[in-house]
C-alpha positions, 0 to 999 in steps of 0.5 A: 576348935572350941571357944568358950563364952563367958557370962555372969550367970551360973552353970549350965551348959549348951553346945551349939554349932552355930551363933546367931549374929542378929543382935543389934545395939540400937545406938550403933548400926549393925557391922555389915559383913559377909563370910565366904568359904565356910567351913574350910577356907573361910573369910570375912568381908567387912563393909565399914561406913564413913568413919566406922572402925574395926580392929584386926589382928596382925597379918589377918588382913587379906585385902582392903579398899584404897580409901580405907585408912590404917594405923597400927597401934599397941592397945595397953602399952608394952606389958599388954603387947608382950602378954598378947604375944604369949597368948598367940596373938600379935604385939601390935593391932590394926585399926581399919577406918572406912569408908570401904571394904577390908576382907580378913582371914585365919592363917590355917585353912578353917572356919570363921564364925561372928560372936557378940560381946557386951561389957558383962559378956566376954569370950575366951579364945585360944591362940591366934583365934581372934581375927577382927571386930569392933571390941578389945582383945587382950590376954586372959587374966586366968592364963597367958596363953588364952586371948579374952575379948571384951568391950566397953561399948554396950555392944561389940562384935568380933570374928573368930577363926580356927582349923577346921569347923568351929564348935562353940561351948556355951557355959551360962553361970546362974 
């Protein structure tokens, strides 16, 4: 699987096999997580502090603590839900609120990696690649068959999964 990173700078290309998740939004503590079973049977366990939230794709949850609150919602309304369904995602997303642990996975054997996202630095994913994160996942304007991950927060983070090992293709626009 190849995931393409978008930025507001212009064209130069760099292939990566790992992504450095050591970014940090100074206004918010980093998301505490642990990825297990890479690269074949990966899952990600996220620790949610008091009132900390993470959004998960429908069907991505493996298990959660009994204290974690959950609710299903349809971000963007009915039209967005239909567009998400066309891009391979679920119509509904699930919001998990701490405190407690929640573990998520991809629906086929494969890899999971963390990705940073900012308002000017989003990502385009193939269908069903979005697993969970502190961000927004909707359909890509370029095509109904891709998922665009963005955030309105200064910094967000999400986890993406894919069959086999994930290779990240980084395209920077100057």
